[in-house]
Structures are given as C-alpha cells and as structure tokens.
C-alpha positions in Angstrom: 0.0 0.0 0.0 1.3 3.5 -0.9 1.1 6.1 1.9 -1.1 9.0 0.8 1.0 11.5 2.8 4.6 10.6 1.9 4.1 8.2 -1.1 6.3 5.6 0.5 5.5 1.9 -0.1 4.2 -0.1 2.9 3.1 -3.6 3.6 -0.6 -4.2 2.7 -1.3 -5.3 6.3 0.1 -2.1 7.8 -2.2 0.4 9.5 0.4 3.2 9.6 3.2 4.2 7.3 6.6 2.8 8.4 8.2 6.0 7.1 6.1 8.9 8.3 3.7 7.3 10.9 0.5 8.5 9.2 -2.6 6.3 9.0 -2.9 4.4 5.7 -6.7 3.7 5.7 -8.4 6.6 4.0 -12.1 7.3 4.1 -13.4 8.4 0.7 -16.6 9.9 -0.4 -19.4 7.4 -0.1 -17.6 5.1 2.4 -19.9 3.8 5.1 -18.6 3.6 8.6 -20.2 1.2 11.1 -22.8 0.5 8.3 -24.5 3.8 9.2 -22.4 6.9 8.6 -21.7 7.8 4.9 -18.8 10.1 4.3 -19.7 13.3 2.4 -16.5 15.3 2.8 -13.6 16.5 5.0 -14.3 19.3 7.5 -10.8 19.5 9.0 -7.6 17.8 10.2 -5.9 18.1 13.5 -3.4 16.4 15.8 -5.8 13.6 16.8 -7.2 12.8 13.4 -9.6 13.9 10.7 -13.2 15.3 11.0 -15.5 14.3 8.3 -18.9 15.6 7.2 -21.2 12.5 7.2 -24.8 11.4 6.7 -26.4 9.2 9.4 -28.4 6.9 7.1 -30.3 5.5 10.0 -31.7 8.8 11.3 -31.3 10.8 8.1 -29.2 13.5 9.7 -26.0 15.3 8.8 -23.3 14.8 11.5 -19.6 15.5 12.1 -17.5 12.3 12.4 -14.1 12.5 14.1 -11.8 9.6 13.2 -8.7 9.1 15.4 -5.3 8.6 13.7 -4.4 4.9 13.5 -1.3 5.3 15.6 -3.3 7.0 18.4 -6.2 4.5 18.2 -3.8 1.6 18.5 -2.4 2.9 21.8 -4.5 1.7 24.8 -3.4 4.8 26.9 -4.5 7.2 24.1 -7.8 5.3 23.6 -8.4 5.6 27.4 -7.7 9.3 27.4 -9.9 9.8 24.3 -12.8 8.0 26.1 -12.2 10.1 29.2 -12.3 13.3 27.1 -15.6 12.2 25.6 -17.1 11.4 29.0 -16.1 14.9 30.2 -17.4 16.6 27.1 -20.7 14.9 27.2 -21.4 16.4 30.7 -21.0 20.0 29.3 -24.2 21.5 28.2 -23.7 24.9 26.5 -24.9 26.5 23.3 -21.3 26.9 22.1 -20.3 23.3 22.6 -21.4 20.7 20.1 -23.0 17.5 21.4 -21.5 14.1 21.1 -23.8 11.4 19.9 -21.7 8.2 19.8 -18.3 6.7 20.4 -17.6 3.7 18.0 -15.1 1.3 16.6 -15.3 0.3 12.9 -13.5 -3.0 12.1 -12.5 -2.8 8.5 -10.2 -5.9 8.4 -9.0 -8.5 11.0 -7.0 -6.6 13.6 -7.6 -3.3 11.9 -10.0 -0.7 13.2 -11.0 2.9 13.2 -12.0 4.6 16.4 -14.4 7.5 15.9 -16.9 9.8 17.6 -20.0 11.2 16.1 -20.8 14.8 16.9 -23.5 17.3 16.2 -22.8 19.2 13.0 -23.3 22.9 13.1 -22.9 24.8 9.9 -20.8 28.0 10.1 -17.4 29.5 10.0 -14.2 28.1 11.6 -12.5 29.9 14.4 -9.6 30.7 12.0 -12.0 32.3 9.5 -13.7 34.4 12.2 -10.4 35.7 13.7 -9.5 37.2 10.3 -12.4 39.7 10.5 -11.3 43.2 11.6 -12.3 44.1 15.1 -13.3 40.6 16.2 -10.7 40.4 18.9 -12.0 43.6 20.5 -15.6 42.2 20.3 -14.5 38.9 21.9 -12.8 40.8 24.8 -16.0 42.8 25.4 -18.4 39.7 25.3 -16.2 37.0 26.8 -16.6 37.8 30.5 -20.4 37.5 30.1 -20.1 34.2 28.3 -17.9 32.5 31.0 -19.4 29.4 32.5 -19.2 28.1 36.1 -18.2 24.5 35.2 -14.7 23.4 36.3 -13.4 22.3 32.9 -9.9 21.6 31.7 -10.1 23.7 28.5 -7.0 22.2 27.0 -8.6 18.8 26.8 -11.8 20.0 25.0 -10.2 22.8 23.0 -10.2 21.0 19.7 -13.7 19.8 20.1 -15.1 23.3 20.9 -13.7 24.9 17.8 -17.1 24.6 16.1 -18.0 25.4 12.6 -20.5 27.9 13.9 -20.4 31.7 13.6 -18.7 33.0 16.7 -21.0 34.7 19.2 -24.2 33.6 17.4 -26.8 32.3 19.8 -28.5 29.0 19.1 -32.2 28.7 19.5 
C-alpha cells in the first residue's frame, strides 16, 4: 500500500506508514462507517485525526464524524484518554459546545479498526476564519466575560472539540 501522505511503499497489512507514521486507511466519499455513517467530505484535520462531514443513514441527519489517527487509536493509553475526554465533554451543556452522539469502533479488516466519535454538525465558520475579521478580537474581549461558565473544565482537553463550525458569538435557538 502506498502512503497518501509521503508516497512511500508499505506492507498491505500495515495500518500506519513505516516512514512517516501516518494512517494508511483513507475514508473516501461514499464510504460507510459502522454500516450507518456515509462520508460526504472532509471538514478539517488536527493532531488527533480527521473530522468528516457524514450522513447518518439510520436517522437521516448530517453529522460530524471525528476519526482518530491509527497510531493514536492503537495505543491503549491514548484510547483511554480519548474515552475520558468524551465522558467529560458529554457532561458539558452549553450552546457553544457541540453535542456528542456516539463513540464507536469500525473493524475494516481483521485486527484493523478505526476509532471514531459522532458529533452534532453545526454549519458556520471556523475559528480561523472568524479571527480574520477586523475588530473581532476587541468584540470577543467585550463579550467573553459575560459568556464564561461556572463549570470546572480543563479547557486544554476539550479545546479542539469546541472549535465549532458555527459563527462566533451567534446564539443558538
């Protein structure tokens, strides 16, 4: 198998590239995960993995599907931390934090799996796009103290999950 990141050849049974360490199993348009979630596009990439736009065929809803990198999913310690982060994030109820629907494992071959979470999909802008607007930092400083919440949360652990694709400072109904 050829690595999509570095183009190096790898053994067909490998989950990660022996040269660069990236995951070799790629989800393409139309791929179904867990027999239910159909991949419709890529929303973003981060240190933990890739977030896809997907269609839940069972409930006929659009969702965000975060797939862990194979090297992270293969580590029992990383998987434990990931599950712990999900449990913490599920306890947070706030209009600016997207909900988590499911934690799952998709076995695509013997001894090969993808670990994923299914989250609420909220259409909008990324944080990076919003921060490019003139005057936004001043507006955030003015509004942020009113938006602070009383929950004792380790913001570093949920930071990536809270960077929603929703216009900043827009209230949900």
